KOLRO-972765 format. One record per residue: x, y, z of N, C-alpha, C in turn; residue in one letter; residue number from 1. Coordinates in pm, whole numbers, plus 32768, in hexadecimal, padded with zeros to 4 digits. Layout:
BEGIN
<<X, Y, Z>, <X, Y, Z>, <X, Y, Z>, 'A', NUM>
...
This chain:
BEGIN
<<8055, 7F8B, 8000>, <8000, 8000, 8000>, <805A, 807B, 8000>, 'M', 1>
<<8038, 80DB, 7FAD>, <8089, 8155, 7FA8>, <805C, 81B5, 8017>, 'N', 2>
<<80AC, 821C, 8031>, <808C, 8278, 809E>, <8004, 82BE, 8091>, 'P', 3>
<<7FDD, 82E0, 8017>, <7F5B, 8322, 8003>, <7EEA, 82C4, 802B>, 'R', 4>
<<7EF3, 8247, 8001>, <7E8D, 81E4, 8025>, <7E8C, 81CA, 80BC>, 'E', 5>
<<7F01, 81C9, 80F8>, <7F0C, 81B5, 8188>, <7EC9, 8228, 81D3>, 'F', 6>
<<7EE1, 82A2, 81A7>, <7EA0, 8317, 81E4>, <7E08, 830C, 81D7>, 'R', 7>
<<7DD7, 82E5, 8162>, <7D47, 82D6, 814C>, <7D0D, 826B, 81A9>, 'E', 8>
<<7D56, 81FE, 81BB>, <7D2A, 8193, 8215>, <7D1A, 81C8, 82A3>, 'L', 9>
<<7D7E, 8210, 82D2>, <7D7B, 8249, 8358>, <7D08, 82AE, 8365>, 'I', 10>
<<7CFB, 8304, 8303>, <7C93, 836C, 8307>, <7C07, 8330, 8304>, 'D', 11>
<<7BF0, 82D1, 82AC>, <7B6B, 8291, 82A1>, <7B44, 824C, 8323>, 'R', 12>
<<7BA7, 8219, 8368>, <7B8D, 81D3, 83E6>, <7B78, 8234, 845A>, 'A', 13>
<<7B91, 82B4, 8441>, <7B81, 8317, 84AA>, <7BF0, 8311, 8513>, 'G', 14>
<<7C63, 82DD, 84E9>, <7CD4, 82D3, 8545>, <7D33, 8349, 852F>, 'L', 15>
<<7D73, 8375, 859A>, <7DDB, 83DA, 858C>, <7E61, 8394, 857B>, 'S', 16>
<<7EC2, 83DD, 8547>, <7F48, 83A4, 853A>, <7F7E, 837C, 85C3>, 'Q', 17>
<<7F66, 83D1, 8626>, <7F96, 83B4, 86AE>, <7F54, 8337, 86E7>, 'S', 18>
<<7ED3, 8328, 86CC>, <7E8B, 82B1, 86FE>, <7EC2, 8232, 86BE>, 'E', 19>
<<7EDC, 8237, 863C>, <7F15, 81C4, 85F7>, <7F9D, 81A3, 8633>, 'V', 20>
<<7FF0, 8208, 8644>, <8076, 81F2, 867C>, <806D, 81B4, 8707>, 'A', 21>
<<8016, 81EB, 875B>, <8007, 81B9, 87E3>, <7FD7, 8127, 87E3>, 'R', 22>
<<7F73, 8109, 8792>, <7F3D, 8082, 878D>, <7FA2, 801C, 8757>, 'Q', 23>
<<7FF6, 8048, 86FA>, <805B, 7FEF, 86C0>, <80DD, 7FEF, 870F>, 'L', 24>
<<80E1, 8045, 8775>, <8157, 8053, 87CA>, <81D3, 8079, 8779>, 'Q', 25>
<<81BE, 80DB, 8721>, <822C, 8116, 86D5>, <8223, 81AD, 86E6>, 'I', 26>
<<8288, 81F5, 86BD>, <8289, 8286, 86D1>, <8232, 82CE, 866A>, 'S', 27>
<<8204, 8345, 8690>, <81BC, 839A, 8631>, <8214, 83B7, 85B9>, 'D', 28>
<<8295, 83C8, 85D3>, <82F3, 83E6, 8568>, <82F6, 8376, 84FF>, 'R', 29>
<<82EE, 82FA, 852C>, <82EF, 8289, 84CF>, <8273, 828E, 8475>, 'T', 30>
<<81FF, 82AB, 84B0>, <8185, 82B7, 845F>, <8194, 8329, 83FA>, 'I', 31>
<<81C7, 839A, 8427>, <81DD, 840C, 83CB>, <823C, 83E6, 835A>, 'R', 32>
<<82A2, 8397, 837C>, <8303, 836D, 8315>, <82BE, 8312, 82AE>, 'R', 33>
<<8269, 82B7, 82DC>, <8220, 8262, 827D>, <81C8, 82B7, 8221>, 'Y', 34>
<<8188, 831D, 825A>, <812E, 8370, 820B>, <8177, 83CC, 81AB>, 'L', 35>
<<81F3, 83EE, 81C8>, <8241, 8447, 8172>, <8298, 83FB, 810F>, 'A', 36>
<<829E, 8379, 811D>, <82F6, 8327, 80CB>, <82C8, 8323, 8039>, 'S', 37>
<<8325, 8302, 7FE4>, <8302, 82E9, 7F58>, <82F1, 8253, 7F3E>, 'R', 38>
<<8316, 8204, 7FA0>, <830D, 8173, 7F91>, <828B, 813D, 7FC9>, 'G', 39>
<<828A, 80BE, 7FDF>, <8214, 807A, 8013>, <8219, 8076, 80AC>, 'Q', 40>
<<81A4, 8080, 80E8>, <8199, 806F, 8179>, <81A8, 7FD9, 8193>, 'V', 41>
<<81F7, 7FB4, 81F9>, <820B, 7F26, 8214>, <8186, 7EDB, 8226>, 'P', 42>
<<817E, 7E67, 81E8>, <8104, 7E17, 81EB>, <80D8, 7DF8, 827A>, 'T', 43>
<<8134, 7DDC, 82D2>, <8112, 7DBE, 835C>, <80CC, 7E35, 839F>, 'L', 44>
<<80F8, 7EAD, 837F>, <80BA, 7F26, 83B8>, <802D, 7F36, 8381>, 'V', 45>
<<801C, 7F23, 8300>, <7F98, 7F2E, 82C2>, <7F39, 7EC8, 8301>, 'V', 46>
<<7F66, 7E4D, 830F>, <7F11, 7DE5, 834B>, <7EED, 7E07, 83DB>, 'R', 47>
<<7F4D, 7E3E, 8425>, <7F32, 7E63, 84B0>, <7EC8, 7ED1, 84B6>, 'A', 48>
<<7ECE, 7F32, 845C>, <7E69, 7F9C, 845B>, <7DE1, 7F62, 8434>, 'V', 49>
<<7DDF, 7F09, 83D4>, <7D60, 7EC8, 83AE>, <7D25, 7E7B, 8424>, 'M', 50>
<<7D7B, 7E3C, 8472>, <7D4E, 7DF5, 84EA>, <7D12, 7E58, 854E>, 'H', 51>
<<7D52, 7ECB, 8561>, <7D1B, 7F32, 85BA>, <7C91, 7F5D, 858D>, 'L', 52>
<<7C83, 7F71, 850B>, <7C02, 7F9B, 84D2>, <7B98, 7F30, 84ED>, 'I', 53>
<<7BBC, 7EB2, 84D8>, <7B5C, 7E45, 84F0>, <7B35, 7E3E, 8583>, 'A', 54>
<<7B95, 7E51, 85DC>, <7B77, 7E51, 866C>, <7B17, 7EC2, 8690>, 'E', 55>
<<7B31, 7F38, 8659>, <7AD8, 7FAA, 8675>, <7A4C, 7F91, 8641>, 'R', 56>
<<7A41, 7F54, 85CC>, <79BE, 7F36, 8593>, <7974, 7ED0, 85EA>, 'A', 57>
<<79BC, 7E6C, 861A>, <797F, 7E07, 8670>, <7950, 7E45, 86F3>, 'A', 58>
<<79A0, 7E9E, 872C>, <797A, 7EE1, 87A9>, <78FF, 7F38, 8793>, 'Q', 59>
<<78FB, 7F7E, 8724>, <7887, 7FD4, 8705>, <780A, 7F80, 86F5>, 'S', 60>
<<7815, 7F0F, 86B1>, <77A3, 7EB7, 869E>, <7772, 7E80, 8722>, 'S', 61>
<<77CF, 7E5C, 8779>, <77AA, 7E26, 87FC>, <7764, 7E90, 884F>, 'A', 62>
<<7791, 7F0D, 8847>, <7751, 7F79, 8892>, <76C4, 7F92, 885F>, 'Q', 63>
<<76B2, 7F8E, 87DC>, <762D, 7FA2, 87A3>, <75D1, 7F31, 87CF>, 'V', 64>
<<7602, 7EB7, 87CD>, <75B1, 7E44, 87F5>, <7586, 7E50, 8887>, 'A', 65>
<<75DD, 7E84, 88DC>, <75BA, 7E92, 896A>, <7555, 7F02, 8982>, 'R', 66>
<<7550, 7F65, 892B>, <74F7, 7FD6, 8941>, <7472, 7FCA, 88F8>, 'T', 67>
<<7467, 7F6B, 889D>, <73E8, 7F58, 8857>, <7381, 7F1B, 88B5>, 'E', 68>
<<7304, 7F4A, 88AD>, <729D, 7F11, 8904>, <7280, 7E81, 88DF>, 'P', 69>
<<7261, 7E34, 8945>, <7239, 7DA8, 892D>, <71AF, 7DA6, 88EF>, 'R', 70>
<<7188, 7D36, 88B9>, <7105, 7D28, 887C>, <7096, 7D48, 88E0>, 'G', 71>
<<702A, 7D7F, 88B0>, <6FB9, 7DA0, 8907>, <6F73, 7D23, 8934>, 'R', 72>
<<6F4A, 7D24, 89B0>, <6EFE, 7CB2, 89E4>, <6E6A, 7CCC, 89CD>, 'Q', 73>
<<6E27, 7C66, 89A0>, <6D97, 7C72, 8989>, <6D4F, 7C34, 89FF>, 'H', 74>
<<6CE8, 7C74, 8A2C>, <6CA6, 7C38, 8A9D>, <6C2A, 7C72, 8ABC>, 'G', 75>
């Protein structure tokens, strides 16, 4: 994935560069370097960000499921 695509992935997920760095336990500077590079973002980093996105989606779904009203009882 190139840096432009990586930035779009982060932005679409609503993640900040700092949040990505913190979650991946790497420096903000490293994320900035990936985004400014002319080369490809390491595949392992891309996969880790995709995993973060999937985790956030699962957490959001679980929160929605907990807040939705249960079926109405007829009686």
